Structure formats: C-alpha cells, structure tokens
ChimeraX commands (.cxc) that place a marker at each C-alpha (Angstrom):
marker #1 position -41.74,4.49,29.94 radius 0.5
marker #1 position -42.25,5.46,26.29 radius 0.5
marker #1 position -39.80,8.38,26.68 radius 0.5
marker #1 position -37.12,6.02,28.06 radius 0.5
marker #1 position -37.68,3.64,25.14 radius 0.5
marker #1 position -37.34,6.49,22.62 radius 0.5
marker #1 position -34.15,7.77,24.27 radius 0.5
marker #1 position -32.58,4.27,24.34 radius 0.5
marker #1 position -33.67,3.59,20.76 radius 0.5
marker #1 position -32.17,6.91,19.61 radius 0.5
marker #1 position -28.86,6.12,21.33 radius 0.5
marker #1 position -28.73,2.64,19.78 radius 0.5
marker #1 position -29.58,4.03,16.35 radius 0.5
marker #1 position -26.84,6.66,16.68 radius 0.5
marker #1 position -24.29,4.04,17.65 radius 0.5
marker #1 position -25.35,1.85,14.75 radius 0.5
marker #1 position -24.76,4.65,12.25 radius 0.5
marker #1 position -21.42,5.39,13.93 radius 0.5
marker #1 position -20.30,1.79,13.44 radius 0.5
marker #1 position -21.55,1.84,9.85 radius 0.5
marker #1 position -19.52,4.98,9.18 radius 0.5
marker #1 position -16.36,3.32,10.54 radius 0.5
marker #1 position -17.06,0.23,8.44 radius 0.5
marker #1 position -17.55,2.38,5.34 radius 0.5
marker #1 position -14.17,4.04,5.95 radius 0.5
marker #1 position -12.52,0.65,6.30 radius 0.5
marker #1 position -14.22,-0.54,3.11 radius 0.5
marker #1 position -13.17,2.63,1.25 radius 0.5
marker #1 position -9.55,2.13,2.35 radius 0.5
marker #1 position -9.71,-1.51,1.27 radius 0.5
marker #1 position -11.02,-0.52,-2.15 radius 0.5
marker #1 position -8.40,2.21,-2.38 radius 0.5
marker #1 position -5.56,-0.23,-1.77 radius 0.5
marker #1 position -7.00,-2.95,-3.99 radius 0.5
marker #1 position -7.37,-0.41,-6.81 radius 0.5
marker #1 position -3.67,0.45,-6.56 radius 0.5
marker #1 position -2.79,-3.26,-6.58 radius 0.5
marker #1 position -5.01,-3.89,-9.63 radius 0.5
marker #1 position -3.31,-1.03,-11.47 radius 0.5
marker #1 position 0.13,-2.37,-10.57 radius 0.5
marker #1 position -0.88,-5.89,-11.67 radius 0.5
marker #1 position -2.11,-4.56,-15.01 radius 0.5
marker #1 position 1.49,-3.51,-15.63 radius 0.5
marker #1 position 3.13,-6.90,-15.01 radius 0.5
marker #1 position 5.80,-7.40,-17.64 radius 0.5
marker #1 position 6.41,-3.69,-18.24 radius 0.5
marker #1 position 10.20,-3.26,-18.44 radius 0.5
marker #1 position 12.30,-1.57,-15.79 radius 0.5
marker #1 position 13.38,1.97,-16.59 radius 0.5
marker #1 position 15.40,4.02,-14.10 radius 0.5
marker #1 position 13.29,7.08,-13.26 radius 0.5
marker #1 position 10.32,5.54,-15.12 radius 0.5
marker #1 position 6.83,6.48,-13.99 radius 0.5
marker #1 position 4.64,5.25,-16.85 radius 0.5
marker #1 position 3.55,2.01,-18.55 radius 0.5
marker #1 position 6.39,2.46,-21.03 radius 0.5
marker #1 position 8.79,1.72,-18.14 radius 0.5
marker #1 position 8.86,1.86,-14.32 radius 0.5
marker #1 position 11.39,1.95,-11.58 radius 0.5
marker #1 position 10.25,0.65,-8.18 radius 0.5
marker #1 position 8.98,3.92,-6.72 radius 0.5
marker #1 position 7.61,5.00,-10.10 radius 0.5
marker #1 position 5.35,1.94,-10.15 radius 0.5
marker #1 position 4.12,2.59,-6.61 radius 0.5
marker #1 position 3.60,6.32,-7.21 radius 0.5
marker #1 position 1.81,5.65,-10.51 radius 0.5
marker #1 position -0.44,2.89,-9.11 radius 0.5
marker #1 position -1.49,4.86,-6.05 radius 0.5
marker #1 position -1.86,8.03,-8.12 radius 0.5
marker #1 position -4.31,6.31,-10.46 radius 0.5
marker #1 position -6.17,5.05,-7.36 radius 0.5
marker #1 position -6.45,8.65,-6.11 radius 0.5
marker #1 position -3.56,8.96,-3.64 radius 0.5
marker #1 position -0.52,11.18,-4.26 radius 0.5
marker #1 position 2.77,9.81,-2.92 radius 0.5
marker #1 position 6.30,11.19,-2.85 radius 0.5
marker #1 position 8.62,10.22,-5.70 radius 0.5
marker #1 position 11.45,8.08,-4.29 radius 0.5
marker #1 position 11.44,5.08,-1.94 radius 0.5
marker #1 position 13.22,7.11,0.77 radius 0.5
marker #1 position 10.83,10.05,0.38 radius 0.5
marker #1 position 7.85,7.68,0.65 radius 0.5
marker #1 position 9.30,5.99,3.72 radius 0.5
marker #1 position 10.05,9.22,5.57 radius 0.5
marker #1 position 7.15,11.32,4.27 radius 0.5
marker #1 position 4.08,9.17,3.53 radius 0.5
marker #1 position 1.81,7.16,5.78 radius 0.5
marker #1 position 2.47,5.57,9.14 radius 0.5
marker #1 position 4.04,2.42,10.50 radius 0.5
marker #1 position 1.28,-0.14,11.18 radius 0.5
marker #1 position 1.48,-2.83,13.84 radius 0.5
marker #1 position 0.43,-5.54,11.39 radius 0.5
marker #1 position 0.86,-6.12,7.65 radius 0.5
marker #1 position -2.17,-5.60,5.39 radius 0.5
marker #1 position -2.84,-5.70,1.67 radius 0.5
marker #1 position -1.71,-2.45,0.05 radius 0.5
marker #1 position 1.03,-1.67,2.58 radius 0.5
marker #1 position 4.33,-0.42,1.21 radius 0.5
marker #1 position 7.39,-2.58,1.90 radius 0.5
marker #1 position 10.79,-0.87,1.99 radius 0.5
marker #1 position 14.24,-2.32,1.36 radius 0.5
marker #1 position 17.80,-1.05,1.38 radius 0.5
marker #1 position 21.39,-2.20,1.01 radius 0.5
marker #1 position 21.53,-2.71,4.79 radius 0.5
marker #1 position 18.88,-2.64,7.50 radius 0.5
marker #1 position 20.44,0.59,8.84 radius 0.5
marker #1 position 20.40,2.45,5.51 radius 0.5
marker #1 position 17.74,4.63,3.93 radius 0.5
marker #1 position 15.34,2.70,1.68 radius 0.5
marker #1 position 16.33,2.36,-1.96 radius 0.5
marker #1 position 13.53,0.01,-3.02 radius 0.5
marker #1 position 9.77,-0.14,-2.45 radius 0.5
marker #1 position 7.09,-2.74,-3.24 radius 0.5
marker #1 position 3.36,-3.15,-2.59 radius 0.5
marker #1 position 2.21,-6.02,-0.38 radius 0.5
marker #1 position -0.54,-7.95,-2.21 radius 0.5
marker #1 position -1.29,-10.62,0.39 radius 0.5
marker #1 position -0.41,-14.29,0.90 radius 0.5
marker #1 position 3.26,-13.43,1.43 radius 0.5
marker #1 position 3.61,-11.79,-1.99 radius 0.5
marker #1 position 4.54,-8.33,-3.24 radius 0.5
marker #1 position 4.47,-6.56,-6.58 radius 0.5
marker #1 position 7.39,-4.41,-7.64 radius 0.5
marker #1 position 9.49,-3.15,-10.51 radius 0.5
marker #1 position 12.69,-5.19,-10.56 radius 0.5
marker #1 position 15.74,-3.94,-12.46 radius 0.5
marker #1 position 16.24,-7.44,-13.87 radius 0.5
marker #1 position 12.65,-8.49,-14.66 radius 0.5
marker #1 position 10.52,-5.34,-14.79 radius 0.5
marker #1 position 7.14,-5.32,-13.06 radius 0.5
marker #1 position 6.73,-8.67,-11.35 radius 0.5
marker #1 position 5.30,-10.49,-8.34 radius 0.5
marker #1 position 7.59,-12.23,-5.88 radius 0.5
marker #1 position 7.47,-13.57,-2.34 radius 0.5
marker #1 position 8.31,-11.42,0.65 radius 0.5
marker #1 position 10.33,-14.40,1.91 radius 0.5
marker #1 position 12.62,-14.19,-1.15 radius 0.5
marker #1 position 16.11,-14.45,0.45 radius 0.5
marker #1 position 17.47,-11.46,-1.48 radius 0.5
marker #1 position 14.70,-9.09,-0.40 radius 0.5
marker #1 position 14.14,-10.58,3.05 radius 0.5
marker #1 position 17.75,-9.79,4.04 radius 0.5
marker #1 position 17.30,-6.15,2.94 radius 0.5
marker #1 position 13.92,-5.46,4.56 radius 0.5
marker #1 position 13.78,-2.12,6.41 radius 0.5
marker #1 position 10.11,-1.61,7.26 radius 0.5
marker #1 position 6.48,-1.12,6.26 radius 0.5
marker #1 position 4.27,1.94,5.88 radius 0.5
marker #1 position 0.53,2.22,5.37 radius 0.5
marker #1 position -0.78,5.06,3.20 radius 0.5
marker link #1:1,2 radius 0.2
marker link #1:2,3 radius 0.2
marker link #1:3,4 radius 0.2
marker link #1:4,5 radius 0.2
marker link #1:5,6 radius 0.2
marker link #1:6,7 radius 0.2
marker link #1:7,8 radius 0.2
marker link #1:8,9 radius 0.2
marker link #1:9,10 radius 0.2
marker link #1:10,11 radius 0.2
marker link #1:11,12 radius 0.2
marker link #1:12,13 radius 0.2
marker link #1:13,14 radius 0.2
marker link #1:14,15 radius 0.2
marker link #1:15,16 radius 0.2
marker link #1:16,17 radius 0.2
marker link #1:17,18 radius 0.2
marker link #1:18,19 radius 0.2
marker link #1:19,20 radius 0.2
marker link #1:20,21 radius 0.2
marker link #1:21,22 radius 0.2
marker link #1:22,23 radius 0.2
marker link #1:23,24 radius 0.2
marker link #1:24,25 radius 0.2
marker link #1:25,26 radius 0.2
marker link #1:26,27 radius 0.2
marker link #1:27,28 radius 0.2
marker link #1:28,29 radius 0.2
marker link #1:29,30 radius 0.2
marker link #1:30,31 radius 0.2
marker link #1:31,32 radius 0.2
marker link #1:32,33 radius 0.2
marker link #1:33,34 radius 0.2
marker link #1:34,35 radius 0.2
marker link #1:35,36 radius 0.2
marker link #1:36,37 radius 0.2
marker link #1:37,38 radius 0.2
marker link #1:38,39 radius 0.2
marker link #1:39,40 radius 0.2
marker link #1:40,41 radius 0.2
marker link #1:41,42 radius 0.2
marker link #1:42,43 radius 0.2
marker link #1:43,44 radius 0.2
marker link #1:44,45 radius 0.2
marker link #1:45,46 radius 0.2
marker link #1:46,47 radius 0.2
marker link #1:47,48 radius 0.2
marker link #1:48,49 radius 0.2
marker link #1:49,50 radius 0.2
marker link #1:50,51 radius 0.2
marker link #1:51,52 radius 0.2
marker link #1:52,53 radius 0.2
marker link #1:53,54 radius 0.2
marker link #1:54,55 radius 0.2
marker link #1:55,56 radius 0.2
marker link #1:56,57 radius 0.2
marker link #1:57,58 radius 0.2
marker link #1:58,59 radius 0.2
marker link #1:59,60 radius 0.2
marker link #1:60,61 radius 0.2
marker link #1:61,62 radius 0.2
marker link #1:62,63 radius 0.2
marker link #1:63,64 radius 0.2
marker link #1:64,65 radius 0.2
marker link #1:65,66 radius 0.2
marker link #1:66,67 radius 0.2
marker link #1:67,68 radius 0.2
marker link #1:68,69 radius 0.2
marker link #1:69,70 radius 0.2
marker link #1:70,71 radius 0.2
marker link #1:71,72 radius 0.2
marker link #1:72,73 radius 0.2
marker link #1:73,74 radius 0.2
marker link #1:74,75 radius 0.2
marker link #1:75,76 radius 0.2
marker link #1:76,77 radius 0.2
marker link #1:77,78 radius 0.2
marker link #1:78,79 radius 0.2
marker link #1:79,80 radius 0.2
marker link #1:80,81 radius 0.2
marker link #1:81,82 radius 0.2
marker link #1:82,83 radius 0.2
marker link #1:83,84 radius 0.2
marker link #1:84,85 radius 0.2
marker link #1:85,86 radius 0.2
marker link #1:86,87 radius 0.2
marker link #1:87,88 radius 0.2
marker link #1:88,89 radius 0.2
marker link #1:89,90 radius 0.2
marker link #1:90,91 radius 0.2
marker link #1:91,92 radius 0.2
marker link #1:92,93 radius 0.2
marker link #1:93,94 radius 0.2
marker link #1:94,95 radius 0.2
marker link #1:95,96 radius 0.2
marker link #1:96,97 radius 0.2
marker link #1:97,98 radius 0.2
marker link #1:98,99 radius 0.2
marker link #1:99,100 radius 0.2
marker link #1:100,101 radius 0.2
marker link #1:101,102 radius 0.2
marker link #1:102,103 radius 0.2
marker link #1:103,104 radius 0.2
marker link #1:104,105 radius 0.2
marker link #1:105,106 radius 0.2
marker link #1:106,107 radius 0.2
marker link #1:107,108 radius 0.2
marker link #1:108,109 radius 0.2
marker link #1:109,110 radius 0.2
marker link #1:110,111 radius 0.2
marker link #1:111,112 radius 0.2
marker link #1:112,113 radius 0.2
marker link #1:113,114 radius 0.2
marker link #1:114,115 radius 0.2
marker link #1:115,116 radius 0.2
marker link #1:116,117 radius 0.2
marker link #1:117,118 radius 0.2
marker link #1:118,119 radius 0.2
marker link #1:119,120 radius 0.2
marker link #1:120,121 radius 0.2
marker link #1:121,122 radius 0.2
marker link #1:122,123 radius 0.2
marker link #1:123,124 radius 0.2
marker link #1:124,125 radius 0.2
marker link #1:125,126 radius 0.2
marker link #1:126,127 radius 0.2
marker link #1:127,128 radius 0.2
marker link #1:128,129 radius 0.2
marker link #1:129,130 radius 0.2
marker link #1:130,131 radius 0.2
marker link #1:131,132 radius 0.2
marker link #1:132,133 radius 0.2
marker link #1:133,134 radius 0.2
marker link #1:134,135 radius 0.2
marker link #1:135,136 radius 0.2
marker link #1:136,137 radius 0.2
marker link #1:137,138 radius 0.2
marker link #1:138,139 radius 0.2
marker link #1:139,140 radius 0.2
marker link #1:140,141 radius 0.2
marker link #1:141,142 radius 0.2
marker link #1:142,143 radius 0.2
marker link #1:143,144 radius 0.2
marker link #1:144,145 radius 0.2
marker link #1:145,146 radius 0.2
marker link #1:146,147 radius 0.2
marker link #1:147,148 radius 0.2
marker link #1:148,149 radius 0.2
marker link #1:149,150 radius 0.2
view
C-alpha cells in the first residue's frame, strides 16, 4: 500500500511541476510582450521618420523592431518581412500581437502595429509619430490584413 501511495504521489508531483513549467513559459511570454509594449509606450510622441529605428525617429516597423529588440526578440526589418518571416498566426488576439495593414486586403503588408489590449494599438504614424489608436479606427480597419504572434 505504501509503495502505491509513493508511486501515485510521485506522478502527481511530476504533473504539478509540468504544469508549473507551462505556466512559467506563459508568464515569461506575457512579460516579454508587455516589455515591448512598455518600450513602445515610452516613445509616444517621437516623430515619424521613414526608415527610422531609434528614439530620434521611427517608422512603423522600426518602432516594432526596436521595441521587441529591447525586450530581447529580434524581428525582421519591414512590415512585409515581419508578416512573412516572423511568428505564427494565432487563433485569437492577445496583447503583444503584431497587427498588419496594407493598401488592400490582398496586398503585402506596408504597415505594422502592436496590439496593446482593450481594442487599442501602438504604432508610428506618418502624420502623428508614435501614437496609440483604436483597432476599430475606420482608416486602419479597412486596411487590416492579419495578425502574427512572435
């Protein structure tokens, strides 16, 4: 009887550490994405600069690449390269996901933003620099292509 108890206890303990490991990975990913968002938010108001990848000026993909780079994740340079070469397409939207936009829904992405929750995204806009706007914004909503999780 004692042997059976020890075997069952060992199995339960192993499963418990397995679940903890999965939870730790989820927590690490959450912290990873929130770090990138915090970095992007710290640059609100930085002016738009075509090809810009620093706090002296960002374009859309430069902001995303910079923010994730500071959080420890290397991404491709352009919106299209990120869309086709980084991450995977999730089944649901989560904080830190990358949102992609283009001139038409059938075109390659020309714009990228970071989803920050509550229907909002942070991006570098050519007219306003680094800013937060709603994903339901009619201009961007009509140009939405897809989402990727990195």
